[in-house]
N, C-alpha and C positions, 0 to 999 in steps of 0.2 A: 702974787700967784695964788689961785684958789687951792684949798686943801683937797687932796685926792680922796676919793671915796674908797675906804678900805673894803676888803672883801673877805668873806669867810664862808662857812657852811655849818650844818647842824651837828655833824660829828661822824656818823658811821659811813664807811666807804666800802666798795666791793673788796672781798678777800680772795686771795689766790686759793686754788683747790687744795694745795698742800696744807694751808692754814685751816681750811674748813675740815679736812679729814682729821687733823689732829684734835681740833676742838670737839668734833663729834665722837672721836674715840674716847676722850675724857668724859664727855656728856653721857655716853652709853656704858660707862664702866669697863671699857675694853683696855687691854694692856697697851701702854704707850710709854715712850722713853721721854722722861722729863727734860733731860738735857737737850734732846732733839727739839722738843716743844719750845723750850726757851730760845734756842738758836734760831729756829724758824720765825718765831714771833719778833725777835730783835731785827732780823734781816728784813722782814716784811714791813715793820714799822718804818724803818729807814727808807725803804723803797716808796712807801705810801707818802711820807713827808716830802720826799724828793719830787714825786709826781705833782703834788700840790704846789710846791714852790716853782717848778718848771713852767706851770701854766699861769703863774703870777698871783696866786692866792696869798693874802697877807697874814691871816690868822689861821693856823693849821692845826690839825689834830692827828692822833695816831690811827684814825679810822675805826676806833673801837676793835682793833685787830684781834685781840685775844679773847673777846667776850662772845658768848653764845647769843646773847641779845642784850639790849640796853637796860633791861630790868632784872631778868632772871639770873644774870651773872652773880648776883649777891649770894645765891645758894652755895657757890663755890668758895666764898670768903667768910660766911657766917653760918654758925650752927643753928639748929632749931627748925630746919626745913626738911621735909621728907614727903614721900609719896607723890601723887599727881592730882591736880585739881580738874574738875570738869570744865570743858570749854563752853564759853558763852559768846555766840556770834553777836556783833553789834546790831542794834535794832534796825538800822537802815537795811542791812543785808537780809534780815528776816522778812522785811516787807517785799523783797524781790527774791522769792525762793528759787526761781529758775537760775538766776545769776549766782546765788549762793551755791547751788548744786554744781554749776559750771566751774566755780572757783575750786571747790573741793575735788572735782574730778581732774582738773588740770594741774593739781599740785600747787594751787595758788595760796594754800594755807600751810605755812611751815609747821613741821612737827618737832617738838622738843619738850623737855620736861618743864612743867610748871608746878613745882611742889607747893604744899601748903605749910603754913607755920604750925608745927605740931609740938613745939617745945620752947624752952627758954632760949632766946636769941643771944648768941655770944660770938666773939671773934675767933675764927679758926687760925691755926698755926700754918699759914700759907704765905708764900712770897709774892702772890699774884699782883697785889696793889703796887708794891715797891718795884717789881719787875716792869709793870706798865709805866710807872713814873720814870724809871731810869731809861727805858727805851725811848720814850718821847722826848725827855729832856736832852738826852745825848744827841739824838738825831736833829732836833731843833737847833741846838747849839752848833753842831758840826756843819750843818747845811745852811746856817745863817737865817733862820726864820725870825721875823720881827716879833711875833708872839705865837704862843701855842696854847691850846686849851685841852682839857681832859673831861670827858663826860662822866657823870655819876648819877645813879638812880636817886630820885627823891623819895622820902618816906611814903608819899602818897601813891607813887607809881608802883612801889614794891607791894603795898597793900592791895593795889588793883590786880596785879598779876600773880601774887603769891598770897592767897586769901588766908585769913586768920582762923585757926581752929584751936587756939591755945589760950590766948589772953581773954579776959572777962568781957572786954568791949573793944570795938574798933578804935576808940579814943586811946585806950591803953596800948593797943598794938602800935598805933601811930607814934605815940610818945616813946615807946621802946625803940622803934626803928630810928627815930630822930636821935636818940641818945647814942645808939650804936654807930650811925653813919657820921656823926660829928668828927670822929677821928679820921675817916677817909677823906672828908671834905678838907679838913685842916692839912692833911699830908699833901694833898694836891697843890694847895695854895702855897704852903711852906716851901715846896719845890720850885716855886717861881712860875707855875703854870696858872692859867685862868681856869676856874672851875665852872663847868656847865652842868646845871641840874635839868634833867629831862622830866617834864611834868605834864604828860598827856592826861594825867588824872584830873587836871583842871579843865579839861574839855572832853576828851574821848570817853572818860568814864561816865559822862552824863547819859550817853546812849548805849553804853556797854554794861554798866553795873547798876546805875541808878535811874533807869528809864521809867521806873514806876513812880518816881517822885515828881513834884512840881519843880519848875525852874528855881523858885525861891528856896525850896528845901535843899536842892542840889547845891545852890550857891553857898548856903550855910555850911554844907559839908566841905566844899572846895575851900572856903575860908578857914575851916579847921585844919585842912591840909597845909595851907600857907602858914598858919601859926606853928605847926609842927616843923615845917621846913625852916622858918625863920629862927626857931629855937636851935635847930641843928647848925645854923649859920652864925650863931652868936660868936663874936670875936673875929669874924672874917670880914675884911673891908668889902663893902658892896661893889666897889669898882673892880674887884677881882672875880665877880660872880656874873654868870650868864644863866638865864632861865629860858627854857623852850616849852612853849605850849602848842599842842596840836590836837587835831580831831581824828587821828588815826592815819597812818601812812599806808593806805591801801586804796586801790582803785575801787570805787563803789559809788552808789548814788548820793550818800552823805546827806540825805534829806532830813535826818534826825539831829544833825549837828546843832548844838546850842550856839546862838550868834555871839560873835565877839562883843557886840554891844552889851550883852548880859554879863560877860566875863571880864570886861575892861577893868572895873574897879578891883576885882580880885587879883588880876595880873599886876596891877600897879602897887599892890601891897607887899609883893615879894621883895626881900632885901637884896636885890640884884640890880645893878645899873644897866646891864645889857638884856634887852627883851627880844627874844626870837619868836616869830610867829608866822603862820601861813598867810600868804596873800597873793598866790599865783594860781592855785587850782580854781576851777570854775565855781566852786561853792563859796569861796572866801575872797575872790579877787576884788569884790566891791568894798570890802571892809576897811580899806584905807580911809574911807569917808568917816568911819567911827573916830579915827585918830584926828581927823580934821575937825570934826564937830566937838571933840573933847580936848582940843589942843591945850586949853588952859588948865586941864586936870592932869596933864602929864608932868610929873615932877622934873625939875630942871636937870637932875642928875641922870635921868633915864636916857639911854641910847637905844634907838630903835634899830632892830636888825630884821627887816621884813624879808620873807622868802620871795625872791624875785625870779627864781626858776622852780618849776614843779619837780617833785621827786617820784612821781608815779607814772609819768609819760615818757616815751622815747622820742617825742618831739624835742628837737634842740631849739630853744628859744633864740630868736634873732637878737643880736646885741642892741638894736634900736628898741625892741620891746622891753628888754631888761632896763635900758636907760629910762624909758617912760615910767616904768614901775618905781624905779629909784627916785625919780624927780617928784613923784606924788608925795613922798615922805620928806624929801629935803625942802619942799615948799612949805611943809608944816612945821618942822622943828629946826631946819637949817642943816647945812652940809656936815657940820662938825658933830652932829648927833645922829647920823645915819651910817650904818654899815650894811653893805649888800650881802644877803645870805640866801639860804635855800629853805623851801617849805619844810623839809624833813631830811632824814638821812637816806643814803643810797644802799646801805647794807644793814638795815634794822635788825635782821636776823642773819647769823652766819650762813652763807650759802644761798641766801634768798634775797631777791630784789627784783622789782618790776622792771627796772631800767638796766639794759645791758651795760656791763662794766665800761666798755670803751665809750659808749654814749654818755654815761655818767660824767666822765672826764671831759667830753666834748661840751656838755651842758655847763660844767664849771668853767671851761674856757670862755664860753659865751658870757657867763656871769662877769668874768674879769674884763672882757672887751666892752661889755655894756657899761660897767662902772667907769671905764676910761672915757666914755663918751659924755658923761655927765659933767 
């Protein structure tokens, strides 16, 4: 009997309004009850894990329930961040100002604090990390999940969204972030969870922060980000690590996205066995061919986790379409080295998502059904 195609997703999932309200109360410095916060997060994580298992997902997460976003949550766990940083729209949106204006007027851009690094980075005395680990570990065990993963920000994505105003150079800032994040990464893996590093800095930052550089110059920077990440991962088995690369989880033209062909070698350098990447949205659906053409350059330990459903559209992909997308990769590296995933998350920012919550789970259901067809 052929091995079943396992299913997973990128991490963030829609949050209940009660969760969002508590997160933003803390975000905005309003009074809130910590005991209530902890109780609500615990209950919502359990509910979120159950929803994933009920539709048949194999490798589940906590949906990033307690986090304001996948990158800026670090300001709540580490000192040295303050104020707010200027917003910089991606280059592709600047090329289409009418669409950018429409996004702004429609509330399509979430508002939350993006502080800068203004002092020495250190660990705060907060139970946030351990609470997240306990909530996911307990729910996964009690509900019988095969595997569970927890997201964490990479040094590079922190540097992207929380710009440096303190350290002498970007390289010093990255190194300090890598040193500080080491303990978070280790704690997640030591708890028996898979660690997922979110690394849009390896693609999105090309047209968001470094759009004035050549591709070659940007790739050099991205490689420096990978070096910092690999330093932070020292001592952690690569089979316990997932890395996600993306070009920005937003509906837009994406005409400035650097091609996967240019970032392929950089992605392969990360000390992570599981590689998650976009391959369903219209700008990157063709890039399965890169993996076909570079088949011999994919290390044997790498497991491909292509996004076989899009995370910015309310279309629910037909299971047959999902199966077709999966087969493109099983034909390249074999069934045992492919896990079906999503392009990106469905709750990248608390209270914000292009896809309606009920449709997000319908799309995940279609993901599971498509994997069964393969």
